[in-house]
C-alpha positions in Angstrom: -0.2 -10.4 -18.3 -3.4 -9.5 -20.1 -4.1 -5.7 -19.8 -7.7 -6.2 -18.7 -6.6 -8.7 -16.0 -4.0 -6.3 -14.8 -6.4 -3.4 -14.7 -8.9 -5.5 -12.8 -6.4 -6.6 -10.2 -5.0 -3.1 -9.7 -8.4 -1.5 -9.4 -9.6 -4.2 -6.9 -6.5 -3.7 -4.8 -6.8 0.1 -5.0 -10.4 -0.1 -3.8 -9.3 -2.4 -0.9 -6.4 -0.1 0.1 -8.8 3.0 0.0 -11.2 1.2 2.2 -8.5 0.3 4.7 -7.3 3.9 4.7 -10.9 5.1 5.5 -11.2 2.6 8.3 -7.8 3.6 9.7 -8.8 7.3 9.6 -12.1 6.5 11.4 -10.3 4.4 14.0 -7.8 7.2 14.6 -10.6 9.7 15.1 -12.3 7.4 17.6 -9.0 6.9 19.5 -8.4 10.7 19.6 -11.9 11.3 21.0 -11.5 8.7 23.7 -8.0 10.0 24.6 -9.6 13.4 25.5 -11.2 11.9 28.7 -9.5 11.3 32.1 -6.6 8.9 31.9 -4.1 7.2 34.1 -0.7 8.6 33.4 0.6 5.1 33.0 -1.6 4.7 30.0 0.0 7.6 28.1 2.9 5.5 26.7 0.5 2.8 25.5 -1.6 5.4 23.7 1.5 6.9 22.1 2.7 3.5 21.0 -0.7 2.7 19.5 -0.7 6.0 17.6 2.8 5.4 16.2 1.7 1.9 15.1 -1.4 3.3 13.5 0.6 6.0 11.7 3.0 3.4 10.4 0.1 1.3 9.0 -1.5 4.4 7.4 1.9 5.3 5.8 2.3 1.8 4.4 -1.2 1.9 3.0 -0.5 5.3 1.4 2.7 4.0 -0.1 0.9 0.9 -1.5 -1.8 3.2 -3.0 0.9 5.2 -4.7 2.5 2.1 -6.1 -0.8 1.0 -7.5 -1.4 4.4 -9.0 2.1 4.2 -10.6 1.2 0.7 -12.0 -2.0 2.0 -13.4 0.0 4.8 -15.1 2.4 2.3 -16.6 -0.6 0.3 -17.8 -1.8 3.5 -19.6 1.7 4.2 -21.0 2.1 0.7 -22.3 5.0 -0.1 -20.1 3.2 -2.3 -17.5 4.8 -5.6 -16.8 8.4 -4.3 -17.4 10.9 -3.4 -14.7 11.1 0.3 -14.1 14.8 -0.2 -13.5 16.0 -2.4 -16.4 13.0 -2.7 -18.7 13.1 -6.5 -18.3 9.8 -8.3 -18.4 8.3 -9.1 -15.0 6.9 -12.6 -15.0 3.1 -13.0 -14.9 3.3 -15.1 -11.8 4.9 -12.1 -10.0 2.3 -9.7 -11.3 -0.5 -12.0 -10.2 1.0 -12.1 -6.7 1.8 -8.3 -6.7 0.1 -6.4 -9.6 2.0 -3.3 -8.7 5.4 -4.9 -8.9 7.9 -2.5 -10.3 11.0 -4.7 -10.4 11.9 -8.3 -11.2 12.4 -10.6 -8.2 16.2 -10.4 -8.7 16.2 -6.6 -8.8 14.0 -6.4 -5.7 16.4 -8.7 -3.8 19.4 -6.6 -4.9 17.6 -3.4 -3.6 17.3 -4.8 -0.1 
């Protein structure tokens, strides 16, 4: 994959993930503020479930941001587009679909 194309894809996705993290943080603050008021005790489990789901989403977003940052680092180091495990080339089609891909499809399958 062309370096400028890879950089553009990664930066665009990094900006999108950063915006989603900001939105999740704002939503979490709003939920915490509304939870301070009077509640029906039956609602407590629902609130805890929503908080756990929100935390899982934020964790996924943070992991994705870290993967994008690692990909940008590989781009700077000149190793972008190669598996971090084997050094084999990652096909352009895979990098178009997931610009932060660290493994070939076969390696990713084997890791599951």
